[in-house]
N, C-alpha and C positions, 0 to 999 in steps of 0.2 A: 600135908603139903609136900610136894615133890622136892627133892634136893636138886640143886643146880650148882654149877661150878661158879666160883668167885671170879668176877670180872672187875678188876680195879679201875680200868679205864672208864667204864660206865659210872662208877661211883664218883670219880673225880669230875667227870663232865657234869653229872647231876649236881654235885656240890657247887661248882662254879656258876651253872645256870640258875640255881636257886639263889645263890649270893647276888647275882645280877638282878633277879626279881625283887629281893629284899631291899637292895639299894634303891631301885626305882619306886618301890612301895613306900619307903621312907621319904623319898622326895615328894611323892604324891600326897602323903599324909602331912607334909609340912614340917617334918622333923629336921630335915637338913636340905641343902641345895646340892643337886647332882647335875653336872654338865650333861648335855644330850649325848655327847660322844663317849661317855664312860662305859657304855656297853661294849665298845670295840676292844679295848685292852683286856677287860674282864673275860669276855667270851673267847678271844683269841688265846689268851694265856691258859684258860681252862681247857680248851680243845687241844692245845699243844701238849699240856701236861697229861691229859687223858690219853693221847696217842702214845706218849712216852711210857706211861704206866701199862697200857694195854700191850705194847710191844715187849716190854720187859717181862710181863706175866706170861705172854705167849712163848717167849724164848725160854723162860724157866720151865714151863710146862713141857715144852718140846725136849729140852735137855734132860729132864728127869724121866721122860717117857710116861708122864702122868696122864694116861688116857683110860682111867678106870671107868668101868661101866656103872652108872648111877642107877639106883632103883627107879623103875618107871620110865626110863629113858628109851625112846624108840629112835633108832638111827635113821629111819625114813624121814623123820621130821627135823633132823639136825642138818643145818647148812654147813658146809665145810669147805 
């Protein structure tokens, strides 16, 4: 498996979107009642926190000059 750089923004966004899915799955399964608008604050908060985490990670990476070459990484396929 090729190594890749850690992207905390994607981790946070994925966590909150998964949490939203679990909340609605619990409602669909009859475990609890979820209002229809519950997805709005969960998704909004998750995306805002993901943007904050991604920006912080990018700033730290840029400040440290951490642009190491990872094995198997081809710069032609990396968007920047």
